[in-house]
C-alpha positions as CSV (number, residue, x, y, z in Angstrom):
1,M,82.3,72.6,30.0
2,D,81.2,75.4,32.2
3,L,82.4,78.9,31.0
4,A,83.9,79.5,34.4
5,E,86.1,76.4,34.1
6,L,87.1,77.3,30.5
7,T,88.2,80.8,31.5
8,A,89.9,79.6,34.6
9,R,91.9,77.1,32.6
10,Y,93.0,79.7,30.1
11,D,93.7,82.3,32.9
12,D,95.9,79.8,34.7
13,E,97.8,78.7,31.6
14,L,98.4,82.2,30.3
15,R,99.1,83.8,33.8
16,T,96.5,86.4,33.1
17,S,96.6,88.0,36.5
18,D,100.3,88.7,36.2
19,F,99.6,91.2,33.3
20,A,96.9,93.2,35.1
21,D,99.3,96.2,35.7
22,V,101.1,95.8,32.4
23,D,98.4,95.5,29.8
24,A,95.8,98.1,28.8
25,S,93.6,95.2,27.6
26,A,91.1,93.8,30.1
27,N,92.2,90.3,29.7
28,G,90.1,87.3,30.6
29,L,86.3,87.1,30.3
30,Q,85.1,90.4,28.8
31,V,81.5,89.5,28.0
32,G,79.5,86.6,29.5
33,P,77.7,85.3,32.6
34,A,79.4,83.7,35.6
35,H,78.2,80.3,34.5
36,Y,77.3,79.1,31.1
37,E,77.6,75.7,29.3
38,V,80.1,75.8,26.5
39,E,80.3,73.2,23.7
40,T,81.6,75.1,20.7
41,V,84.3,77.8,20.8
42,A,85.2,80.2,18.0
43,F,88.7,81.7,17.7
44,A,89.8,84.9,15.9
45,V,92.5,87.5,16.1
46,D,90.1,90.5,16.6
47,A,86.8,91.0,18.3
48,A,84.9,93.0,15.7
49,E,81.4,92.9,14.1
50,Q,82.7,90.6,11.4
51,T,84.1,88.0,13.8
52,V,81.4,88.2,16.3
53,E,78.7,87.6,13.7
54,A,80.6,84.8,12.1
55,A,81.0,83.1,15.6
56,A,77.2,83.4,16.1
57,E,76.4,82.1,12.7
58,R,78.6,79.0,13.4
59,G,76.7,78.3,16.6
60,A,79.6,79.1,18.9
61,D,79.0,79.5,22.7
62,A,82.1,81.5,23.2
63,L,84.6,83.6,21.1
64,V,88.3,83.7,22.0
65,T,90.3,86.6,20.6
66,H,93.7,88.3,20.9
67,H,92.3,91.9,20.6
68,G,89.2,92.5,22.6
69,L,86.7,95.3,23.2
70,S,87.9,96.8,26.5
71,W,91.1,98.8,26.6
72,G,91.2,100.6,29.9
73,G,87.5,100.4,30.5
74,I,84.2,101.0,28.7
75,E,82.4,104.3,29.5
76,R,79.4,103.9,27.2
77,V,78.0,101.1,25.2
78,T,77.0,103.1,22.2
79,G,78.0,103.4,18.6
80,R,80.7,100.9,17.5
81,Q,80.9,99.4,21.0
82,Y,77.2,98.7,21.0
83,D,77.4,97.2,17.5
84,R,80.1,94.8,18.7
85,I,78.7,93.9,22.1
86,A,75.0,93.6,21.2
87,P,75.4,90.5,18.9
88,L,77.4,88.8,21.6
89,I,74.6,89.1,24.1
90,E,71.8,88.6,21.6
91,N,73.3,85.3,20.5
92,D,74.6,84.1,23.9
93,V,78.2,84.2,22.8
94,A,80.7,84.9,25.6
95,L,83.9,86.8,24.8
96,Y,87.3,85.8,26.2
97,V,90.4,87.9,25.5
98,S,94.1,87.4,25.9
99,H,96.4,90.2,24.6
100,L,99.9,90.5,26.2
101,P,99.6,87.2,28.1
102,L,99.2,85.5,24.7
103,D,102.0,87.4,23.2
104,A,104.3,86.4,26.1
105,H,103.6,82.7,26.5
106,P,106.8,80.8,25.7
107,E,105.1,77.9,24.0
108,L,101.6,79.1,23.0
109,G,102.3,82.7,22.2
110,N,102.5,84.6,19.0
111,A,106.2,85.1,19.1
112,A,106.7,81.5,20.0
113,G,104.6,80.4,17.0
114,L,106.6,82.5,14.6
115,A,109.9,81.2,16.1
116,D,108.6,77.7,15.6
117,L,107.8,78.5,12.0
118,L,111.4,79.7,11.4
119,G,112.9,76.8,13.4
120,L,114.8,79.1,15.8
121,E,117.0,77.5,18.5
122,D,118.6,78.7,21.7
123,R,115.5,80.8,22.5
124,A,115.3,83.4,25.2
125,A,112.7,86.0,26.3
126,F,112.7,89.3,24.5
127,G,110.7,92.5,24.4
128,E,110.8,93.7,28.0
129,M,107.6,95.3,29.2
130,G,107.7,96.0,32.9
131,P,108.4,92.7,34.7
132,E,107.3,90.7,31.7
133,H,108.6,90.0,28.1
134,V,106.3,89.9,25.1
135,G,108.6,88.4,22.5
136,Q,111.4,85.9,21.9
137,R,114.8,85.8,20.3
138,G,116.7,82.9,18.9
139,R,119.2,81.6,16.4
140,A,118.5,80.0,13.0
141,P,120.2,76.6,12.6
142,D,121.9,78.0,9.5
143,P,122.3,81.6,8.3
144,I,119.3,82.6,6.1
145,P,119.7,85.1,3.2
146,T,117.4,88.1,3.7
147,D,115.4,87.4,0.5
148,R,114.8,83.8,1.6
149,L,113.5,84.8,5.0
150,R,111.3,87.4,3.4
151,E,109.9,84.8,1.0
152,T,109.2,82.4,3.9
153,L,107.2,85.0,5.8
154,E,105.3,86.0,2.6
155,T,104.5,82.4,1.8
156,E,103.6,81.2,5.3
157,L,101.8,84.2,6.8
158,D,98.2,85.4,6.1
159,H,99.2,89.0,5.0
160,F,96.1,89.4,2.7
161,G,98.3,89.8,-0.4
162,Q,100.1,92.8,1.0
163,G,103.5,91.2,1.1
164,V,106.3,91.7,3.6
165,R,108.3,95.0,3.8
166,V,111.9,94.8,4.7
167,L,114.2,97.6,6.1
168,D,117.3,95.9,4.8
169,F,120.2,97.4,6.7
170,G,121.7,94.3,8.4
171,P,124.0,91.5,7.2
172,E,123.3,89.6,4.0
173,R,122.7,86.4,6.0
174,I,120.6,86.4,9.1
175,E,121.3,84.2,12.0
176,D,120.2,85.9,15.3
177,V,116.6,87.0,15.2
178,A,114.4,88.9,17.7
179,I,110.6,88.7,17.4
180,V,107.8,91.0,18.8
181,T,104.6,90.4,16.9
182,G,102.0,93.1,16.1
183,S,103.4,96.6,16.7
184,G,107.0,95.8,17.9
185,V,109.4,98.4,16.5
186,D,109.5,100.1,19.9
187,W,111.8,97.2,20.9
188,L,114.4,98.0,18.2
189,D,116.9,99.4,20.7
190,E,116.6,96.1,22.7
191,A,117.3,94.2,19.5
192,V,120.4,96.3,19.0
193,E,121.5,95.7,22.6
194,N,121.2,92.0,22.1
195,D,123.3,92.1,18.9
196,V,120.7,90.4,16.7
197,D,120.8,90.5,12.9
198,A,117.1,91.1,12.4
199,L,113.9,92.1,14.2
200,I,110.6,90.6,12.9
201,T,107.4,92.4,13.8
202,G,104.1,93.2,12.3
203,E,103.9,96.9,11.5
204,G,106.3,99.8,11.6
205,K,106.6,103.5,12.5
206,Q,108.4,106.3,10.6
207,K,111.2,106.5,13.1
208,A,112.1,102.9,12.7
209,Y,113.7,103.5,9.2
210,H,116.5,105.7,10.4
211,E,116.9,103.8,13.7
212,A,117.4,100.5,11.8
213,R,119.7,102.2,9.2
214,E,121.9,103.8,11.8
215,A,122.1,100.5,13.8
216,G,122.8,98.2,10.8
217,L,119.7,96.1,11.7
218,T,117.3,94.4,9.3
219,V,113.6,94.8,10.2
220,F,110.8,92.7,8.7
221,L,107.4,94.2,8.7
222,A,105.2,91.1,8.1
223,G,101.8,92.5,9.1
224,H,100.1,93.0,12.5
225,Y,97.4,90.6,11.8
226,A,99.6,88.1,10.0
227,T,102.1,87.8,12.9
228,E,99.4,87.4,15.5
229,T,97.4,84.4,14.3
230,F,99.6,81.9,16.1
231,G,98.4,82.4,19.6
232,V,94.7,82.0,19.1
233,Q,95.4,78.9,17.0
234,S,97.3,77.5,19.9
235,L,94.4,78.2,22.3
236,R,92.1,76.5,19.8
237,T,94.3,73.4,20.0
238,L,94.0,73.4,23.8
239,A,90.2,73.7,23.6
240,E,90.1,70.7,21.3
241,E,92.3,68.7,23.8
242,W,89.7,69.6,26.4
243,G,87.0,68.0,24.4
244,L,85.4,71.1,22.9
245,E,84.3,71.7,19.3
246,T,86.1,74.6,17.7
247,T,86.0,76.9,14.6
248,Y,88.4,79.6,13.4
249,V,87.3,82.9,12.0
250,D,89.9,84.2,9.6
251,A,89.5,87.9,9.0
252,P,92.8,89.2,7.7
253,T,93.3,93.0,7.4
254,G,96.4,93.2,5.3
255,L,97.8,95.6,8.0
């Protein structure tokens, strides 16, 4: 498949252009020629030396990641940027990135994947960001004890042995859940406004403790990396449906 066709298919499915004024990430093709034959695609959460080198070693023609290399532009290709970009060019590995578009997708996205894992029903968009939403909320079929939900997240997510932290200020049994993966505690007020029992996200901030306590809301901090593996895995499945060979580079951070 030509690289231009691959990127066009992803851009169309993910509505990449709709996030141009919302996302600091330069979503879409970040490194690569206009046309290039792609047979094998690697997938990873982060574009870093570790994942780029692994993709090259596995013979990938392209690497698809959630976190890319360009956040508001690249002024100089030196230092860390050079060390990440050079092996892409030297090994003819194109880089495609989808940040907020992949968070937001109602079926393929990170929040959607986590909601699938928990079996949430009656889902709706959550996590307002400009005209878009980057998360989901839904209801568990049966109320879940806080400890059981924590155990599920610790068992099912790739948190690199760091466990799941819980700010346990909500009800003993959780039914209504809001999800914004990665760094999502900035949507704590929206969770309160929607009268949910818990907010699940990746990492926290100091202020979230008191905000959650004062609101009577439980917050699960399940790891930035751990909560954002779902989207790239969904994009991998799409690539396989399109007849491409794929590989997944797992590089958990524990953060």
